[in-house]
C-alpha positions in Angstrom: 155.5 11.4 111.4 155.3 14.2 108.8 152.7 14.0 106.1 150.0 15.8 104.3 147.2 14.5 102.1 144.3 16.2 100.4 142.0 14.4 97.9 138.3 15.4 97.9 137.4 12.9 95.2 135.3 10.1 96.6 136.6 6.8 95.1 134.0 4.1 94.7 135.8 1.0 93.5 135.2 -2.6 92.5 133.5 -4.6 89.9 130.2 -3.1 88.7 131.1 0.2 90.4 128.9 2.2 88.0 125.8 -0.1 88.5 126.3 -0.3 92.3 126.6 3.5 92.7 124.1 4.6 90.0 122.3 6.9 92.4 125.1 9.4 92.3 124.1 10.4 88.8 120.6 11.6 89.8 122.1 13.1 93.0 124.2 15.4 90.9 121.5 16.6 88.6 119.1 15.7 85.8 121.4 16.5 82.8 125.0 15.8 82.2 127.7 15.7 79.5 129.6 12.5 78.7 133.2 13.2 77.6 135.0 10.4 75.7 137.8 10.0 73.2 138.4 7.4 70.5 136.8 4.0 71.0 138.0 3.1 74.5 134.8 4.1 76.3 132.7 1.9 74.0 135.1 -1.1 73.8 135.6 -1.2 77.5 131.9 -1.4 78.2 132.0 1.7 80.4 130.0 3.9 78.0 127.2 1.4 77.9 127.2 0.9 81.7 127.0 4.7 82.2 124.2 5.3 79.7 122.2 2.4 81.2 122.7 3.9 84.7 121.7 7.4 83.5 118.6 6.1 81.9 117.6 4.1 85.0 118.1 7.3 87.1 116.1 9.5 84.7 119.2 11.6 83.7 119.5 13.0 80.2 122.9 13.6 78.6 124.7 15.1 75.7 127.8 13.3 74.4 131.0 15.1 73.5 133.2 12.5 71.8 135.7 14.8 70.0 138.6 14.5 72.6 141.8 13.7 70.9 145.1 12.4 72.4 146.8 15.3 74.2 143.5 17.3 74.3 143.7 21.0 73.4 142.5 23.8 75.6 140.5 25.1 72.6 138.5 21.9 72.1 137.7 21.7 75.9 136.6 25.4 75.7 134.3 24.5 72.8 132.9 21.6 74.8 132.3 23.9 77.7 130.2 26.1 75.5 128.2 23.1 74.4 127.6 22.1 78.0 126.2 25.5 78.7 124.0 25.4 75.7 122.5 22.2 76.9 122.3 23.4 80.5 124.2 20.4 81.9 124.7 20.2 85.6 127.8 18.0 85.7 130.4 16.3 83.6 131.1 12.5 83.2 134.6 11.7 81.8 135.1 8.1 80.5 138.4 6.9 79.1 142.1 7.2 79.5 144.1 10.3 80.6 143.1 12.4 77.7 139.3 12.0 78.3 139.6 12.5 82.0 141.9 15.5 81.8 139.5 17.0 79.2 136.5 16.4 81.4 138.1 18.3 84.3 138.9 21.3 82.0 135.4 21.3 80.4 133.9 21.5 83.9 135.8 24.8 84.4 134.9 26.2 81.1 131.2 25.3 81.4 130.9 27.2 84.6 132.7 30.3 83.4 131.2 31.8 80.3 133.7 34.6 79.9 136.8 32.5 80.4 139.0 32.2 77.2 140.6 28.9 76.2 144.0 30.2 77.4 142.5 31.9 80.5 142.4 28.6 82.4 146.2 28.9 82.8 145.8 32.3 84.6 143.5 30.9 87.3 141.2 33.9 86.4 137.9 32.0 86.5 135.2 33.3 88.9 132.9 30.3 89.4 133.5 26.8 90.7 133.6 24.2 88.0 130.7 21.8 87.5 131.0 18.6 89.4 132.8 15.7 87.6 132.5 12.0 87.7 135.5 10.2 86.3 135.7 6.6 85.1 139.1 5.3 83.9 139.6 2.7 81.2 143.5 2.5 81.4 145.9 1.6 84.2 148.2 4.5 83.9 147.5 8.2 84.4 145.7 8.0 87.7 143.8 11.0 86.5 140.6 9.7 88.3 142.2 10.6 91.7 144.4 13.6 90.9 143.8 17.4 90.8 145.7 17.8 87.5 144.6 18.3 83.9 147.2 18.3 81.1 146.1 20.3 78.0 147.8 21.4 74.8 148.0 25.1 74.5 147.5 27.2 71.3 151.3 27.2 70.8 151.3 23.4 70.6 152.9 22.8 74.0 151.5 20.6 76.7 151.1 22.2 80.1 149.2 21.2 83.2 146.7 23.1 85.3 146.0 21.9 88.8 144.4 22.6 92.2 141.4 21.8 94.3 139.0 22.7 91.5 140.4 19.9 89.3 139.5 16.9 91.5 136.5 14.8 90.6 133.5 14.7 92.9 133.4 10.9 92.3 135.8 8.4 90.8 134.1 5.1 89.8 137.0 2.7 89.7 136.2 -0.6 88.0 139.3 -2.5 86.8 137.3 -4.5 84.2 137.2 -1.5 82.0 141.0 -1.9 81.4 140.6 -5.5 80.1 140.2 -4.4 76.5 143.3 -2.1 76.3 145.7 -3.2 73.6 149.1 -4.5 74.7 151.2 -1.5 73.5 148.9 0.9 75.4 149.0 -1.4 78.4 152.8 -1.1 78.4 152.8 2.7 77.9 150.3 3.4 80.6 152.0 1.1 83.0 155.2 3.1 82.3 153.3 6.3 83.0 152.0 5.0 86.4 155.5 3.8 87.3 157.0 7.2 86.4 154.4 8.8 88.8 155.4 6.5 91.6 159.2 6.7 91.0 159.2 10.4 90.5 157.2 10.8 93.7 159.5 8.5 95.6 162.5 10.8 95.0 160.6 14.1 95.0 161.6 16.9 97.3 158.0 16.8 98.6 158.1 13.2 99.6 156.7 12.4 103.1 155.4 9.5 105.1 152.0 9.4 103.5 153.6 9.4 100.0 155.7 6.5 101.2 152.6 4.4 102.0 151.2 4.9 98.5 154.6 4.4 96.9 155.0 1.1 98.7 151.6 0.0 97.4 152.3 1.0 93.8 156.0 0.5 93.0 156.4 -3.2 93.5 153.3 -4.1 91.6 154.0 -1.9 88.6 157.6 -3.1 88.4 156.5 -6.7 88.6 154.4 -6.3 85.4 157.0 -4.1 83.6 159.5 -6.8 84.1 157.0 -9.4 82.9 156.4 -7.3 79.7 160.2 -7.1 79.2 160.6 -10.9 79.7 157.6 -12.2 77.7 155.7 -9.4 75.9 152.5 -11.1 76.9 149.2 -9.2 77.7 148.3 -9.5 81.4 145.3 -11.7 82.4 142.2 -10.1 83.9 143.3 -10.6 87.5 146.7 -9.1 86.7 145.0 -6.1 85.1 143.1 -5.6 88.3 146.4 -5.3 90.2 147.8 -2.9 87.6 144.8 -0.7 87.7 144.7 -0.3 91.5 148.5 0.3 91.5 148.0 3.1 89.0 145.5 4.7 91.5 148.0 4.4 94.3 150.6 6.1 92.1 148.1 8.9 91.3 147.6 9.4 95.0 151.3 9.6 95.6 151.5 12.1 92.7 148.9 14.3 94.6 151.3 14.7 97.4 154.6 14.8 95.6 154.1 16.2 92.2 156.2 15.2 89.2 159.9 15.6 88.6 161.9 16.5 85.5 160.9 13.3 83.5 157.4 14.5 83.1 158.3 18.1 82.4 160.9 17.2 79.8 158.8 14.3 78.4 156.1 16.6 77.1 158.5 17.6 74.3 158.9 14.0 73.1 155.1 13.6 72.8 154.7 17.0 71.0 157.5 16.7 68.5 158.1 13.0 68.1 154.6 11.5 68.9 156.0 9.3 71.6 153.1 8.1 73.9 153.1 10.0 77.2 154.2 7.1 79.4 157.2 6.3 77.3 158.1 9.9 77.0 158.3 10.2 80.7 160.3 7.0 81.3 162.8 8.2 78.6 164.3 10.3 81.4 163.5 8.1 84.4 166.8 6.3 84.7 168.6 9.7 84.9 166.1 10.8 87.5 166.6 7.7 89.6 170.4 8.0 89.3 170.1 11.5 90.9 167.9 9.9 93.6 170.7 7.5 94.3 173.1 10.4 94.6 171.0 12.7 96.8 168.5 10.3 98.5 170.6 7.3 99.4 168.3 5.7 101.9 165.3 6.1 99.7 167.2 4.6 96.8 168.1 1.6 98.8 164.4 1.1 99.7 163.4 1.6 96.1 165.7 -1.1 94.7 164.8 -3.4 97.6 161.1 -3.1 96.5 162.2 -3.9 92.9 164.5 -6.8 93.9 167.0 -5.5 91.3 169.8 -3.1 90.8 170.3 0.1 88.7 171.8 -1.6 85.6 168.9 -4.0 85.2 166.4 -1.3 86.1 167.8 1.0 83.4 168.0 -1.8 80.8 164.3 -2.8 81.3 163.0 0.7 81.4 164.8 1.9 78.3 164.0 -1.3 76.4 160.2 -0.9 77.0 160.5 2.8 76.3 162.3 2.3 72.9 163.9 5.6 71.9 165.4 4.2 68.7 163.4 6.5 66.4 164.3 9.8 68.1 167.2 12.0 67.2 167.9 15.7 67.8 170.1 18.4 66.5 172.0 20.9 68.7 169.6 23.6 67.6 166.6 21.5 68.8 168.3 20.8 72.1 169.1 24.5 72.7 165.5 25.4 71.9 164.2 22.9 74.5 166.6 24.2 77.1 165.5 27.7 76.5 161.9 26.6 77.0 162.8 24.9 80.3 164.5 27.8 82.0 161.8 28.1 84.7 160.4 24.6 84.6 158.9 23.9 88.0 159.5 20.2 87.8 163.3 20.9 88.0 162.9 22.3 91.5 161.0 19.1 92.6 163.8 16.8 91.5 166.4 15.2 93.7 169.3 17.6 94.2 167.5 20.1 92.0 168.0 20.2 88.3 168.7 22.8 85.6 169.1 23.3 81.9 172.8 22.6 82.0 172.0 19.0 83.2 169.0 18.8 80.8 171.2 19.7 77.9 173.8 17.0 78.8 171.0 14.4 79.1 169.4 15.3 75.8 172.8 15.1 74.1 173.6 11.7 75.6 170.2 10.2 74.6 169.4 11.9 71.3 172.3 13.8 69.7 173.3 11.8 66.6 
């Protein structure tokens, strides 16, 4: 059996995970920074639970709540400076992927005074990041358990940074924090989690350990995506529990396999067409799975067996939930994207390999009007 798995984050899960594990906050230090975005941390109840736990443990905090969707490296750099000014000893990220990814980056900037905003991409920092505690409020990104942070660079393009330094020290995984997520966000984040799992399943780095996580994630995520397609009803609390844990399994699979071309190409749809990240990734997922069918026949059979469906129905459901109706591109735009993707690492990690010739064909098929 061939496999590899590295995940230093300690995952403490279940209802009231924050309350039951409150001692970790004082264990990490006496001062921390809370990192949130929008209103999700407050509406979910997670922010109140954390502040109560900090108070009970005698930990003071400063709150950075300026994280926007698709957080910028510049804003995280600024928050890192604030963390140093307050002498914080660790970072607590609460929210969806944007807040959690930002928290990971802020931990790097806070520990490295001379690091520029763009310098995080060069790996040129000298000191280990501050410890992080991550608390998710959506069932999608799996950022709680991954060593990846996706930031928007000064040129407006999204790009990931990753490695051992970007894992949390602790992930407090309480599914009840996802109960307040609006239906459209629930769908988009479920699509993101499914993309993680499906891209991993056909990845060139797929192994036996990845299979275990994929088999836990893929059937559950698909069950609810199909339910969204059939009835457009928000899931009940116990169903959100299933979705949340499946998103973590998908994140663990992503740790092993990395992402394929749907994620790499999907960033452009978020940047230029404001398509939510999950939908931006699944825009290209049917094409990715089709290549899996061509180059990974046995895995493809297992994939559709888990889904209890076939490729035409899979494509119909994914593209319906993704909804690309408002997106069109010119030949000039398509050529600009292909020029940008000349050395896209996600291409090499896709079944059969991938290149800009194939990317151009796919963009024309989907978006050229």
